[in-house]
C-alpha positions in Angstrom: -182.9 189.2 -67.5 -181.7 193.1 -68.0 -184.0 193.2 -70.7 -186.4 196.1 -69.2 -183.2 198.7 -69.2 -180.6 197.2 -71.2 -182.7 196.2 -74.2 -184.6 199.5 -74.2 -181.0 201.4 -74.2 -180.6 200.4 -77.8 -182.0 202.7 -80.3 -185.1 200.5 -80.9 -187.1 203.2 -82.5 -184.9 203.1 -85.3 -184.8 199.4 -85.6 -186.5 197.1 -87.8 -188.1 194.1 -86.3 -186.0 190.7 -86.7 -187.9 188.3 -88.8 -188.2 184.6 -87.3 -185.7 182.0 -87.9 -185.6 181.1 -91.5 -187.2 177.8 -92.6 -185.7 175.1 -93.9 -186.6 174.3 -97.5 -188.5 170.9 -98.1 -186.4 168.2 -99.1 -185.0 167.2 -102.8 -187.7 167.0 -105.3 -189.9 169.9 -103.5 -187.9 172.7 -104.9 -190.4 173.8 -107.6 -193.1 174.0 -105.3 -191.5 175.6 -102.3 -193.0 178.7 -100.6 -190.7 180.5 -98.1 -192.0 180.9 -94.9 -191.3 180.0 -91.4 -190.5 176.6 -90.0 -193.5 174.1 -89.2 -194.1 175.7 -86.0 -196.6 178.1 -87.2 -198.1 179.8 -90.1 -196.3 180.5 -92.9 -195.2 184.0 -94.3 -193.2 185.6 -96.9 -189.5 186.3 -96.2 -188.0 189.4 -97.6 -186.7 189.3 -101.2 -183.4 189.6 -99.9 -182.8 187.3 -97.1 -179.4 189.1 -96.2 -181.6 191.8 -94.6 -181.6 189.0 -91.8 -178.2 188.9 -91.3 -177.9 192.6 -91.5 -179.9 193.1 -88.6 -177.9 190.6 -86.7 -174.9 192.2 -87.5 -176.5 195.7 -86.1 -177.5 193.9 -82.8 -174.1 192.4 -82.6 -172.5 195.8 -82.3 -175.1 197.2 -80.1 -173.9 198.7 -76.6 -175.8 195.9 -74.7 -174.5 193.0 -76.7 -171.1 192.6 -74.1 -173.6 192.8 -71.3 -175.6 189.9 -72.7 -172.9 187.9 -73.9 -171.3 188.2 -70.2 -174.6 186.9 -68.7 -174.8 184.1 -71.3 -171.6 182.7 -69.9 -173.5 181.7 -66.7 -176.5 180.2 -68.7 -177.1 177.3 -70.7 -177.7 177.7 -74.5 -179.7 174.6 -76.2 -179.5 175.3 -80.0 -182.5 173.9 -81.9 -182.0 173.0 -85.3 -184.3 171.4 -87.8 -181.6 169.8 -90.3 -178.7 171.2 -92.1 -179.0 172.6 -95.6 -175.7 174.8 -95.7 -172.9 172.5 -94.3 -170.5 175.4 -95.0 -172.3 178.0 -92.8 -173.2 175.2 -90.2 -169.3 174.3 -90.0 -168.8 177.8 -89.4 -171.3 177.9 -86.8 -169.5 175.0 -84.8 -166.2 176.6 -85.5 -167.6 179.5 -83.5 -169.0 177.1 -80.6 -165.4 175.8 -80.2 -164.0 179.2 -79.8 -166.5 180.9 -77.8 -168.1 178.2 -75.9 -168.1 175.0 -74.1 -170.1 172.1 -76.2 -171.6 169.5 -74.0 -173.6 166.3 -74.2 -176.9 165.1 -73.4 -175.1 162.7 -70.9 -173.3 165.8 -69.3 -176.9 167.7 -68.8 -178.2 164.8 -67.5 -175.2 164.3 -64.9 -175.6 168.1 -64.0 -179.3 167.2 -63.3 -178.6 164.1 -61.3 -175.7 165.4 -59.1 -177.2 168.9 -58.9 -174.2 170.5 -60.0 -174.0 173.3 -62.6 -172.5 172.8 -65.9 -169.5 174.6 -66.8 -169.6 178.4 -67.9 -170.7 178.9 -71.6 -172.1 175.5 -72.2 -173.8 174.6 -75.4 -175.9 171.6 -76.4 -176.6 171.1 -80.1 -180.1 169.5 -80.7 -181.9 168.6 -83.8 -185.9 168.3 -84.0 -187.5 165.9 -86.6 -183.9 164.4 -87.6 -184.1 164.4 -91.5 -181.5 162.7 -93.3 -179.4 165.8 -93.1 -178.4 165.1 -89.6 -176.7 161.9 -90.6 -175.0 163.0 -94.1 -174.2 166.6 -93.1 -174.2 167.3 -89.3 -172.8 164.3 -88.2 -169.4 164.6 -90.3 -169.1 168.1 -89.3 -169.9 167.5 -85.5 -167.6 164.5 -85.5 -164.6 166.4 -87.2 -164.7 168.8 -84.3 -165.5 166.6 -81.4 -169.2 168.2 -80.7 -171.7 165.8 -79.4 -175.3 166.4 -80.0 -178.7 164.9 -79.9 -181.4 164.4 -82.3 -185.1 164.0 -81.4 -187.1 161.7 -83.8 -190.7 161.0 -85.3 -190.8 157.5 -84.8 -193.5 156.4 -87.3 -191.1 158.1 -90.0 -188.4 156.2 -89.1 -187.3 153.5 -92.1 -190.1 155.2 -94.4 -190.1 157.5 -97.6 -193.0 159.6 -96.0 -192.5 163.4 -96.2 -193.3 165.4 -92.9 -196.8 166.2 -92.9 -196.5 169.8 -92.8 -194.5 169.6 -96.2 -196.9 167.1 -97.6 -200.1 169.2 -96.4 -198.5 172.4 -98.1 -197.9 170.2 -101.3 -201.3 168.9 -101.4 -203.2 172.4 -101.1 -201.0 173.7 -103.8 -202.0 170.9 -106.0 -205.7 170.9 -105.9 -206.2 169.5 -102.3 -209.1 170.4 -100.6 -210.6 169.9 -97.0 -214.0 171.1 -95.4 -212.3 172.6 -92.7 -209.8 174.8 -94.8 -211.9 176.0 -97.3 -211.9 179.5 -95.8 -208.9 181.9 -95.3 -205.7 182.8 -97.3 -203.6 179.7 -98.3 -200.6 180.8 -96.6 -202.5 180.2 -93.3 -203.0 176.4 -94.0 -200.6 175.3 -91.5 -201.4 177.5 -88.9 -205.2 176.6 -89.0 -204.1 172.7 -89.1 -202.0 173.2 -86.1 -204.9 175.2 -84.3 -207.4 171.9 -85.0 -208.2 169.4 -82.7 -205.9 166.4 -83.6 -208.7 164.5 -85.0 -209.8 167.3 -87.1 -206.3 167.7 -88.5 -205.8 164.1 -89.2 -209.2 164.0 -91.3 -208.3 167.3 -93.2 -204.9 165.8 -93.9 -207.0 162.8 -95.4 -209.3 165.1 -97.4 -206.4 166.6 -98.9 -204.5 163.1 -99.7 -207.8 162.1 -101.4 -208.7 165.3 -103.7 -205.2 166.4 -104.6 -204.2 166.3 -108.4 -200.6 165.0 -107.5 -199.0 163.1 -104.9 -196.2 164.6 -102.9 -192.5 163.5 -103.6 -191.4 160.8 -101.4 -188.6 161.8 -98.7 -186.0 159.4 -97.5 -186.1 159.3 -93.8 -183.5 157.8 -91.3 -183.6 154.2 -90.7 -183.3 152.3 -87.5 -179.2 151.5 -88.7 -179.0 155.1 -89.0 -180.0 155.9 -85.5 -177.5 153.6 -84.3 -174.9 155.0 -86.5 -175.8 158.6 -85.2 -175.7 157.3 -81.6 -172.3 155.6 -82.2 -171.1 159.0 -83.6 -171.9 160.7 -80.5 -175.4 161.9 -81.6 -177.9 161.0 -78.7 -181.3 160.0 -80.0 -184.2 161.1 -78.1 -188.2 160.8 -78.5 -190.3 163.4 -80.7 -193.5 161.4 -80.4 -194.6 159.1 -83.2 -196.1 161.7 -85.5 -195.5 164.9 -84.4 -199.0 166.2 -83.4 -199.6 169.4 -81.3 -199.9 167.8 -78.0 -202.1 170.6 -76.9 -204.5 169.8 -79.4 -204.9 166.1 -78.4 -207.2 164.1 -75.9 -205.4 162.5 -72.8 -205.2 159.1 -74.6 -203.6 160.3 -77.6 -200.9 162.4 -75.7 -200.1 158.9 -73.9 -200.2 157.0 -77.1 -197.8 159.5 -79.1 -195.1 159.4 -76.1 -195.1 155.7 -75.3 -195.4 154.5 -78.9 -192.3 156.3 -80.0 -190.8 155.1 -76.6 -191.2 151.7 -77.3 -190.0 151.7 -80.7 -186.9 153.8 -79.8 -186.1 151.2 -77.2 -186.6 148.2 -79.7 -184.1 150.0 -82.0 -181.8 151.3 -79.6 -181.6 148.5 -77.2 -182.0 150.9 -74.7 -184.9 153.3 -73.6 -184.4 157.1 -74.3 -184.3 159.5 -71.5 -184.8 162.9 -73.4 -187.7 164.4 -75.0 -188.5 167.5 -77.1 -192.1 168.5 -77.2 -193.5 169.0 -80.7 -193.9 172.6 -81.7 -191.6 173.3 -78.6 -194.7 174.0 -76.1 -194.7 172.5 -72.5 -198.0 170.1 -72.1 -198.2 169.0 -68.5 -200.1 165.8 -69.4 -197.2 165.0 -71.6 -194.8 165.7 -68.7 -196.7 163.3 -66.4 -196.4 160.5 -69.0 -192.4 161.0 -69.2 -192.3 161.1 -65.3 -193.7 157.6 -65.7 -191.7 156.2 -68.4 -188.4 157.4 -66.7 -187.5 160.4 -68.8 -185.2 162.9 -67.3 -184.8 165.5 -69.7 -187.6 167.3 -71.8 -186.9 170.5 -74.0 -188.9 173.3 -75.3 -188.2 175.3 -78.2 -189.2 179.0 -76.4 -186.1 180.8 -77.8 -184.7 181.5 -74.3 -181.4 180.7 -72.6 -181.8 178.3 -69.4 -179.9 178.2 -66.3 -176.8 175.9 -66.3 -178.4 173.9 -63.6 -182.0 173.3 -65.0 -184.4 174.0 -62.3 -187.2 172.0 -64.4 -185.4 169.3 -66.1 -188.6 168.7 -68.2 -188.9 172.1 -69.2 -185.4 173.1 -70.5 -185.4 175.9 -72.8 -183.8 176.3 -76.1 -182.8 178.5 -78.8 -184.0 178.4 -82.5 -181.4 178.6 -84.8 -181.0 177.7 -88.6 -177.8 176.4 -90.4 -178.0 179.0 -92.8 -177.8 181.7 -90.3 -174.5 183.8 -90.4 -172.1 184.0 -87.7 -172.9 187.4 -86.7 -176.4 186.7 -86.1 -175.6 183.5 -84.6 -173.3 185.5 -82.0 -176.4 187.6 -81.1 -178.6 184.4 -80.6 -176.1 182.7 -78.5 -175.6 185.7 -76.2 -179.5 185.9 -75.8 -179.9 189.4 -77.2 -181.5 188.4 -80.4 -184.2 186.3 -78.7 -184.4 189.4 -76.2 -185.0 191.5 -78.9 -187.6 189.6 -80.5 -189.7 189.4 -77.3 -189.2 193.2 -76.8 -190.7 193.8 -80.4 -193.6 191.3 -79.8 -194.5 193.3 -76.4 -193.9 196.5 -78.2 -196.5 196.0 -81.2 -199.0 194.0 -78.7 
């Protein structure tokens, strides 16, 4: 990557750091209790009061002298976009229109075929994916994708299918702000709740969640999840279904048996609902786990996806470790361009190194 020279040729000293990808708001019914922050992939932090600052920085990067170089390089890379639902259908539609003009949308099947035949995907290939797969993937994303003929993939948490249970990170945040207490969470600022939960060994995380549930003053609002019939509707509409474990734990904090159970349990449920076994997996929180990869190989999985905010080769060299770019449906098209080119991810890495 031309990061070391090209990126530093920008006037970095005058630049302010780009914040992380904006978080999706909690589902309907959670609005009164919402705290702004990044997605569930880490500790929550306050965003600027004026969220337009994010897109302003994206616009600045878009016109940086190195953007054409990054765009040219990206044409020979695979961009896999990792969404977490669709909260702004107009902005999401504009992003898809951008893909139609600037890129070559490809399907999960096309990526699998490239890996199988050892033949690179076409230049400017982009695969659209969704992690966790809330109902907005069915109600908002599917119509927009179908109208443009763009395929996608949704990675689902199997134990939530057919339920009205909220995602555990939404639930934990709600419970903690309504009197919930847990012995392992008594110290530290409340904004660090999710970071601390995710850093715990999985049994401790589950125990802490239970303690939050029994001590909170209120129960969290229900969240209608996808049903098995919805999964079939998505698949029939061109959205492939993949495995995202049973309950979305941090696999690196799980013991070997839990890692296997989380993957195989979801695999069996999806095979039963879909009538065929899934062949693609997205690592919860985006980090690779070698034990998980071993289980995936045993089950016949062909593709595995990270969330490392990077472009990857058009012919994935490690099919069970394919890079993805983090993007939000509310991202402006200007910032979307800099993410798609790889410039915004490179800039973020540069900033992290600069302050380390």
